[in-house]
Steps between C-alpha positions, in 0.01 A plus 500: 500500500763686301520435127805601297390686186823617339868562554671792333876564500619858526852642512571481875192332641229247430129538550263210548130573459251302708133479579404453864160334542269644766141399582362794298750546214854458376762763583777572252842499666863537398825389664801719424839338562861553396662280236736351758525157653525636857184492710342834594257592776149559365284805569125475441389841379159579654316790339298610800154643470547687170433184299808535280637294217835339425579784258429767765779364718750370243752782561495428874538126437797554267668725758471226762620245243814710447553490878524120489141387563266289289155663484154345475237752390136450404198685367232586752166323441317657207806693383777447245501256210 
């Protein structure tokens, strides 16, 4: 289950913060997308085995956003907010 927490407008893109329910906990997640009506392909940013957070990969996500993708990123279990 994904629960929308907040929507925040920024100059060229929008972020939507979510919580993704898992059997053990909730994971904080964010969807970055351009402020355009056109649909964009979505990339799910997986952090690998380093157990990263949304903030650790924000620069990478914004770079992909500027290349025309929407990005879904999340905090690894036990990390982040």
